[in-house]
SETIKE-834755 format. One line per 10 residues: for each residue x, y, z of C-alpha. Coordinates in steps of 0.05 Angstrom, whole numbers, plus 5000, padded with zeros to 4 digits. Example, Ala and Ser with C-alpha at 12.3 -4.5 7.8 and 13.67 -1.06 7.14 Angstrom:
<recs>
5246/4910/5156; 5273/4979/5143 .
</recs>
This chain:
<recs>
5752/6741/1053; 5721/6810/1041; 5703/6869/1084; 5633/6843/1100; 5606/6772/1108; 5539/6745/1087; 5513/6746/1159; 5520/6822/1165; 5455/6853/1187; 5443/6919/1152 .
5419/6977/1195; 5380/7016/1143; 5315/7008/1105; 5292/7005/1033; 5246/7057/1005; 5231/7092/0939; 5255/7161/0919; 5233/7185/0851; 5242/7128/0802; 5290/7087/0844 .
5293/7039/0900; 5341/7066/0952; 5375/7040/1015; 5371/7093/1069; 5412/7090/1132; 5424/7140/1188; 5375/7188/1218; 5357/7255/1188; 5393/7307/1229; 5375/7379/1243 .
5428/7404/1196; 5403/7360/1139; 5469/7328/1118; 5455/7277/1064; 5509/7234/1031; 5488/7206/0964; 5526/7141/0956; 5538/7121/0883; 5554/7047/0883; 5597/7003/0840 .
5566/6956/0790; 5539/6912/0846; 5485/6962/0867; 5451/6945/0932; 5500/6888/0947; 5516/6877/1020; 5585/6909/1016; 5553/6974/0994; 5500/6971/1049; 5555/6959/1100 .
5597/7018/1077; 5534/7062/1075; 5521/7042/1147; 5592/7062/1166; 5584/7131/1135; 5518/7138/1172; 5555/7126/1237; 5597/7187/1220; 5537/7234/1220; 5505/7230/1151 .
5438/7207/1128; 5462/7162/1072; 5421/7147/1010; 5444/7090/0965; 5404/7089/0900; 5396/7027/0857; 5406/7060/0789; 5416/6991/0759; 5342/6980/0771; 5348/6912/0803 .
5398/6886/0752; 5468/6891/0782; 5529/6854/0760; 5526/6784/0791; 5569/6778/0853; 5600/6715/0822; 5636/6762/0775; 5682/6781/0834; 5708/6710/0842; 5708/6689/0769 .
5773/6654/0751; 5774/6666/0676; 5827/6613/0666; 5773/6561/0681; 5706/6546/0649; 5643/6566/0685; 5630/6494/0704; 5698/6491/0739; 5685/6550/0785; 5652/6509/0840 .
5586/6547/0833; 5517/6518/0844; 5465/6516/0789; 5434/6582/0809; 5501/6616/0806; 5519/6583/0740; 5453/6606/0711; 5467/6678/0730; 5535/6677/0698; 5514/6640/0636 .
5461/6693/0621; 5506/6752/0638; 5545/6793/0587; 5583/6853/0614; 5581/6888/0546; 5506/6880/0542; 5498/6902/0614; 5539/6966/0602; 5496/6983/0541; 5431/6974/0580 .
5456/7012/0641; 5491/7067/0602; 5514/7132/0634; 5460/7174/0601; 5405/7131/0630; 5437/7129/0699; 5445/7204/0701; 5372/7213/0681; 5351/7167/0738; 5397/7202/0787 .
5370/7270/0766; 5299/7248/0784; 5325/7216/0848; 5361/7280/0870; 5298/7321/0857; 5259/7271/0899; 5310/7278/0955; 5304/7354/0952; 5228/7349/0956; 5228/7297/1012 .
5282/7331/1053; 5277/7406/1037; 5336/7448/1058; 5385/7390/1060; 5458/7394/1042; 5478/7339/0993; 5548/7312/0983; 5567/7251/0942; 5613/7192/0947; 5624/7143/0890 .
5662/7080/0876; 5682/7050/0809; 5626/7065/0760; 5595/7105/0816; 5657/7148/0816; 5640/7173/0747; 5568/7185/0769; 5593/7227/0828; 5636/7268/0781; 5576/7282/0737 .
5534/7300/0798; 5588/7349/0820; 5570/7394/0762; 5501/7410/0788; 5474/7370/0847; 5523/7367/0905; 5568/7413/0946; 5627/7365/0947; 5645/7295/0922; 5694/7240/0943 .
5711/7191/0888; 5749/7125/0891; 5778/7084/0833; 5730/7116/0782; 5717/7078/0717; 5704/7104/0647; 5724/7176/0664; 5730/7224/0605; 5752/7296/0600; 5681/7319/0587 .
5659/7291/0655; 5697/7349/0686; 5660/7403/0649; 5618/7448/0694; 5647/7423/0760; 5660/7478/0810; 5655/7442/0877; 5714/7411/0915; 5734/7340/0898; 5774/7285/0933 .
5797/7229/0886; 5830/7165/0910; 5866/7121/0860; 5899/7053/0868; 5972/7051/0848; 5963/6984/0813; 5892/6992/0787; 5893/6957/0720; 5819/6973/0705; 5833/7047/0692 .
5883/7080/0645; 5954/7084/0672; 5952/7158/0657; 5888/7172/0697; 5922/7212/0752; 5959/7257/0703; 5897/7264/0660; 5854/7284/0719; 5906/7334/0743; 5909/7366/0674 .
5833/7367/0664; 5817/7393/0734; 5872/7446/0732; 5842/7474/0668; 5772/7475/0698; 5737/7518/0750; 5740/7467/0806; 5749/7505/0872; 5797/7454/0899; 5816/7382/0887 .
5860/7329/0918; 5884/7266/0883; 5914/7213/0928; 5947/7149/0903; 5943/7091/0951; 6007/7049/0945; 6002/6978/0921; 5926/6980/0914; 5887/6949/0857; 5816/6964/0835 .
5761/6960/0887; 5805/6960/0950; 5759/7010/0985; 5695/6970/0982; 5716/6898/0968; 5782/6890/1004; 5816/6824/1019; 5816/6825/1095; 5869/6771/1097; 5920/6821/1071 .
5941/6870/1127; 5965/6923/1079; 5899/6923/1040; 5862/6927/1106; 5904/6987/1126; 5895/7023/1060; 5820/7009/1061; 5815/7039/1131; 5858/7098/1109; 5814/7112/1048 .
5751/7111/1091; 5782/7159/1141; 5806/7205/1084; 5736/7207/1055; 5704/7222/1122; 5754/7278/1137; 5744/7310/1069; 5668/7305/1067; 5659/7326/1140; 5686/7395/1124 .
5625/7407/1080; 5572/7388/1130; 5521/7443/1144 .
</recs>
């Protein structure tokens, strides 16, 4: 059981900003506080819409771009028991078809970081044109964590990042805005040295301030796809959300 169920009714709307379809939620406010939500590999999936709605409740106009251009990782990938064949997963024919045609390696090549940053650059410019005078902060999860780091070098005034994937030292270059980074203690999808690497890279950079928090016992994705049947995961998910809100709120206009 995950944070949001299939019957959740999203509160926002879909529109187009620059080259991308975006999910927008929350009302533009007089101070123009926009939160650019960089999603995990599942793009506009319901769990990302739900979390965008929650941030909107805290006073942001949230913009969730689909930089995977309608081609997210299939949700079935979340529940895939790799000790079994696809036919043994209990999926229907439509689900089987999606997984049979999906290759993560191919998907990563198609949706490479260079292309995503190009799309985000055009999207940010469209946001600035559509909402002049706005203050943009970023939040990112998983692959979106890396995207938020890259945005922090030129596009936003602060960024909160959780369980970021594929982070390299060069991603830190040019960043001068404050960062909050949340890592899972037991995240096996990132290098075991990521905390120490980030501390070393950021300390050597011009970042005005950064905080790295390690959430005990947490694996990858606990902030956006938590198992609600586990009380400790529920608690750490709630804590991470509150930590992000507290950090980002200090940079509202």
